[in-house]
SENUBA-735617 format. One line per field, with one value per residue (C-alpha): residue in three letters; residue number from 0; x, y, z. Coordinates in pm, 1 decimal, m for minus. Example, Ala and Ser with C-alpha at 12.3 -4.5 7.8 and 13.67 -1.06 7.14 Angstrom:
<atoms>
residuo [ALA SER] $
num [0 1] $
px [1230.0 1367.0] $
py [m450.0 m106.0] $
pz [780.0 714.0] $
</atoms>
This chain:
<atoms>
residuo [UNK UNK UNK UNK UNK UNK UNK UNK UNK UNK UNK UNK UNK UNK UNK UNK UNK UNK UNK UNK UNK UNK UNK UNK UNK UNK UNK UNK UNK UNK UNK UNK UNK UNK UNK UNK UNK UNK UNK UNK UNK UNK UNK UNK UNK UNK UNK UNK UNK UNK UNK UNK UNK UNK UNK UNK UNK UNK UNK UNK UNK UNK UNK UNK UNK UNK UNK UNK UNK UNK UNK UNK UNK UNK UNK UNK UNK UNK UNK UNK UNK UNK UNK UNK UNK UNK UNK UNK UNK UNK UNK UNK UNK UNK UNK UNK UNK UNK UNK UNK UNK UNK UNK UNK UNK UNK UNK UNK UNK UNK UNK UNK UNK UNK UNK UNK UNK UNK UNK UNK UNK UNK UNK UNK UNK UNK UNK UNK UNK UNK UNK UNK UNK UNK UNK UNK UNK UNK UNK UNK UNK UNK UNK UNK UNK UNK UNK UNK UNK UNK UNK UNK UNK UNK UNK UNK UNK UNK UNK UNK UNK UNK UNK UNK UNK UNK UNK UNK UNK UNK UNK UNK UNK UNK UNK UNK UNK UNK UNK UNK UNK UNK UNK UNK UNK UNK UNK UNK UNK UNK UNK UNK UNK UNK UNK UNK UNK UNK UNK UNK UNK UNK UNK UNK UNK UNK UNK UNK UNK UNK UNK UNK UNK UNK UNK UNK UNK UNK UNK UNK UNK UNK UNK UNK UNK UNK UNK UNK UNK UNK UNK UNK UNK UNK UNK UNK UNK UNK UNK UNK] $
num [0 1 2 3 4 5 6 7 8 9 10 11 12 13 14 15 16 17 18 19 20 21 22 23 24 25 26 27 28 29 30 31 32 33 34 35 36 37 38 39 40 41 42 43 44 45 46 47 48 49 50 51 52 53 54 55 56 57 58 59 60 61 62 63 64 65 66 67 68 69 70 71 72 73 74 75 76 77 78 79 80 81 82 83 84 85 86 87 88 89 90 91 92 93 94 95 96 97 98 99 100 101 102 103 104 105 106 107 108 109 110 111 112 113 114 115 116 117 118 119 120 121 122 123 124 125 126 127 128 129 130 131 132 133 134 135 136 137 138 139 140 141 142 143 144 145 146 147 148 149 150 151 152 153 154 155 156 157 158 159 160 161 162 163 164 165 166 167 168 169 170 171 172 173 174 175 176 177 178 179 180 181 182 183 184 185 186 187 188 189 190 191 192 193 194 195 196 197 198 199 200 201 202 203 204 205 206 207 208 209 210 211 212 213 214 215 216 217 218 219 220 221 222 223 224 225 226 227 228 229 230 231 232 233 234 235 236 237 238 239] $
px [632.5 611.6 531.0 431.9 560.1 302.0 409.5 142.3 315.6 611.8 840.3 978.1 773.0 829.5 938.2 1144.4 1084.1 1023.8 1070.7 911.4 1048.6 1039.7 1328.2 1397.7 1678.5 1907.0 2076.6 1878.9 1982.7 2191.6 2093.2 1730.6 1638.3 1315.9 1179.7 1195.3 995.5 626.5 529.9 671.8 539.9 644.1 686.8 685.1 978.6 1124.8 923.8 746.5 633.8 470.5 282.0 152.1 238.2 373.1 159.8 m55.7 120.7 403.0 391.6 473.2 796.6 1089.7 1041.6 1258.5 1249.7 1497.8 1441.3 1613.8 1593.7 1752.0 1802.7 1757.0 1997.5 1864.2 2186.8 2554.3 2700.2 2781.3 2514.0 2483.0 2227.2 2061.1 1841.6 1610.5 1601.8 1439.9 1583.5 1866.3 1950.4 2212.7 2219.5 2421.1 2454.8 2630.4 2750.0 2915.2 2793.9 2729.9 2540.3 2580.3 2339.3 2282.6 2172.5 1870.7 1798.4 1541.0 1476.5 1820.7 1950.6 2265.6 2443.3 2656.5 2987.2 2971.1 2925.3 2999.5 2728.1 2672.1 2324.1 2129.7 2058.6 2240.6 2176.7 2028.8 1988.8 1846.5 1820.0 1611.2 1508.7 1276.2 1279.6 980.7 650.4 691.0 930.5 1058.5 1257.4 1316.7 1569.5 1653.6 1924.9 2089.2 2116.8 2396.5 2191.3 2171.6 1804.4 1722.5 1423.3 1291.9 1377.0 1051.4 899.0 997.3 1362.4 1322.4 1268.7 1233.1 1188.9 876.3 1033.2 1343.5 1200.8 1092.3 798.3 708.2 398.4 245.0 510.6 517.6 713.0 1071.4 1117.6 1415.1 1406.4 1718.4 1743.3 1993.7 2135.1 2459.2 2518.1 2326.7 2247.1 2008.4 1835.8 1570.8 1349.1 968.8 805.9 429.9 373.5 587.0 947.5 1098.6 1416.6 1622.9 1660.8 1822.4 2148.8 1989.4 2105.5 1924.8 1658.4 1803.3 1701.8 1699.8 1528.0 1427.7 1523.7 1294.5 1417.9 1196.8 1255.0 1489.7 1714.0 1603.9 1565.3 1199.5 1164.5 1360.6 1164.8 1215.0 1416.0 1208.5 1288.3 1330.7 1329.0 1361.5 1277.2 900.9 824.4 565.0 512.2 278.2 385.0 116.4 135.7 116.2 m242.1 m402.2] $
py [m6136.8 m5973.7 m5608.1 m5389.6 m5032.9 m4789.5 m4439.9 m4198.4 m3885.8 m3820.2 m3544.7 m3452.3 m3199.8 m3036.1 m2675.2 m2449.2 m2303.9 m1930.6 m1700.7 m1363.6 m1077.1 m699.7 m460.8 m96.7 146.5 208.1 m131.6 m456.3 m733.7 m1027.2 m1245.5 m1321.4 m1343.6 m1461.7 m1121.7 m1007.7 m1300.8 m1230.9 m1541.3 m1883.7 m2108.0 m2365.5 m2207.5 m2436.8 m2255.3 m1906.0 m1741.2 m1428.1 m1086.5 m884.1 m564.7 m551.6 m720.5 m1075.5 m1231.2 m1141.5 m943.5 m847.5 m499.9 m425.0 m247.8 m305.4 m679.4 m977.1 m1354.9 m1621.3 m1951.2 m2267.2 m2634.1 m2865.9 m2856.4 m3199.9 m3234.3 m3498.6 m3581.4 m3517.8 m3244.4 m2876.9 m2627.3 m2250.5 m2066.7 m1732.8 m1494.5 m1212.5 m969.7 m641.3 m553.1 m755.1 m1125.6 m1363.9 m1730.5 m2004.8 m2373.2 m2615.5 m2315.0 m2141.6 m1796.1 m1828.0 m1505.2 m1176.2 m910.2 m735.1 m384.3 m174.5 m217.9 m250.0 m610.1 m741.8 m1085.3 m1230.6 m1558.7 m1782.7 m1936.1 m2283.9 m2538.6 m2911.3 m3092.2 m3454.4 m3598.0 m3580.7 m3330.9 m2999.7 m2755.8 m2425.4 m2078.5 m1775.0 m1432.6 m1156.6 m805.3 m541.2 m172.5 m9.8 m146.7 m383.7 m675.5 m949.7 m1257.8 m1567.1 m1852.4 m2061.3 m2285.6 m2385.8 m2764.4 m2977.6 m3026.9 m2648.9 m2617.4 m2304.1 m2282.3 m2154.6 m2438.1 m2637.8 m2747.9 m3114.1 m3011.6 m2864.2 m3047.0 m2944.7 m3142.8 m3054.1 m3123.8 m3228.7 m3544.8 m3890.9 m4019.9 m4386.2 m4495.3 m4830.9 m5002.9 m5067.7 m4835.7 m4944.8 m5087.4 m4955.3 m4849.2 m4810.4 m4640.2 m4802.0 m4707.9 m4889.7 m4880.2 m4767.3 m4396.3 m4328.6 m4501.2 m4407.7 m4561.2 m4569.5 m4345.5 m4301.4 m4504.7 m4288.2 m4309.6 m3977.3 m3992.5 m3675.0 m3608.7 m3265.0 m3394.9 m3604.1 m3365.9 m3544.8 m3816.0 m4163.0 m4512.5 m4692.7 m4941.2 m4980.4 m5242.6 m5301.5 m5442.7 m5539.1 m5426.0 m5724.2 m5607.8 m5882.2 m5803.5 m5864.0 m5703.2 m5555.7 m5354.4 m5365.2 m5081.3 m4763.2 m4494.2 m4126.4 m4126.4 m3767.3 m3526.6 m3489.0 m3853.6 m4026.2 m4404.9 m4646.0 m4999.2 m5266.7 m5635.0 m5839.8 m5944.0 m5656.7] $
pz [m853.4 m1196.8 m1252.4 m1544.7 m1587.7 m1725.4 m1826.8 m1706.2 m1832.3 m2057.9 m1936.7 m2277.9 m2473.1 m2809.1 m2794.5 m2570.1 m2225.4 m2265.1 m1966.4 m2043.0 m1835.0 m1805.8 m1752.3 m1677.7 m1742.0 m2036.3 m2066.2 m2110.4 m1869.9 m1985.2 m1689.2 m1608.7 m1240.4 m1081.4 m982.2 m1346.1 m1486.6 m1553.5 m1752.6 m1837.4 m2112.5 m2372.1 m2714.6 m3018.0 m3175.3 m3209.2 m3485.2 m3361.5 m3480.1 m3203.1 m3283.0 m2926.0 m2598.0 m2643.4 m2368.7 m2071.1 m1795.1 m2033.0 m2195.6 m2558.3 m2465.8 m2231.4 m2225.7 m2307.4 m2342.3 m2244.0 m2425.6 m2303.3 m2395.4 m2647.2 m3021.1 m3179.4 m3471.2 m3712.6 m3898.2 m3835.4 m4049.6 m4100.6 m3994.6 m3999.7 m3784.1 m3846.0 m3652.8 m3753.9 m3463.4 m3358.3 m3111.6 m2953.2 m2965.9 m2832.1 m2928.2 m2757.0 m2846.0 m2611.8 m2412.3 m2710.6 m2812.1 m3186.2 m3257.5 m3069.3 m3194.8 m2863.2 m2964.4 m3058.2 m3427.4 m3702.7 m3817.0 m3913.4 m4012.6 m3853.0 m3932.6 m3715.5 m3824.9 m3973.2 m3693.5 m3702.8 m3505.5 m3414.1 m3444.3 m3118.9 m2842.5 m2801.5 m2517.0 m2638.8 m2491.7 m2673.5 m2507.6 m2665.9 m2566.2 m2709.8 m2619.2 m2793.8 m2935.4 m3231.9 m3203.4 m3431.2 m3332.4 m3545.9 m3529.9 m3835.7 m3972.8 m4296.0 m4294.0 m4444.1 m4761.7 m4809.7 m4711.9 m4512.8 m4277.7 m3947.9 m3709.0 m3668.0 m3335.2 m3374.9 m3352.8 m3003.8 m2675.0 m2311.1 m1989.0 m1792.0 m1452.9 m1264.9 m1104.2 m1219.7 m1014.3 m977.0 m784.7 m696.3 m480.0 m104.8 119.7 173.1 m176.8 m373.2 m738.2 m948.0 m1287.1 m1525.5 m1864.5 m1933.1 m1556.2 m1251.6 m1271.6 m984.6 m695.4 m441.4 m171.5 m193.2 67.9 115.6 m199.9 m429.2 m543.2 m651.9 m858.5 m893.5 m1266.7 m1262.5 m1406.3 m1682.4 m1953.2 m2235.9 m2255.0 m2203.2 m2307.3 m1975.0 m1749.7 m1386.4 m1129.7 m832.8 m500.5 m207.7 150.7 199.6 m81.5 m322.8 m693.5 m774.4 m1117.1 m1406.3 m1660.3 m2037.3 m2189.8 m2199.7 m2456.7 m2376.0 m1995.8 m1876.4 m1597.2 m1563.4 m1643.4 m1422.9 m1402.2 m1231.1 m1142.7 m1138.4 m1064.2 m1381.6 m1449.4 m1258.6] $
</atoms>
């Protein structure tokens, strides 16, 4: 039996996940917890000037944003990052704090040290707070060729979920996800296979193997680019 894999939804989207939160007291929080979060959305990039509240349910003062996702570096080389911040900002890349501007201030520019980066995906976290009405927050880079710019949306990516869903196979069938070797496997239940993708740190080029309820390999898909959490697929018999 031959099957065809159809991607119904791609889990990778351009932009960063923004968690908009409120805070109280003298010191802004450096960890964002669920009860503080008032809004979550995908922001194309970090390039904002807010004269009023940044979004619905978030006031114009005593708010903050935590952005997370991945920076896509186009070419290997030496980069320098910069932020324009009013009030406080912290910027991490691959777990390293590169810019620490965590204080009340008028719009001020800060630069990171020079950073050697490989081409590809790099985990990003940016934490921002604002105390009083009017806020500015921007994230840019100076690329190896010397060009300076606000980092554009196509250089950010975020998964939309932590599962890969595959529908269209009988219950009891097994699906394996491969990329170089076997990464994940799961059994079809109620017509859907759900693959845990929480530890897929970046999109992979991979393929699926399908086994029937007797353990026999019945199909191996072509290589599929950019498999990530949030992907959804349908499997159909060839010719249907």
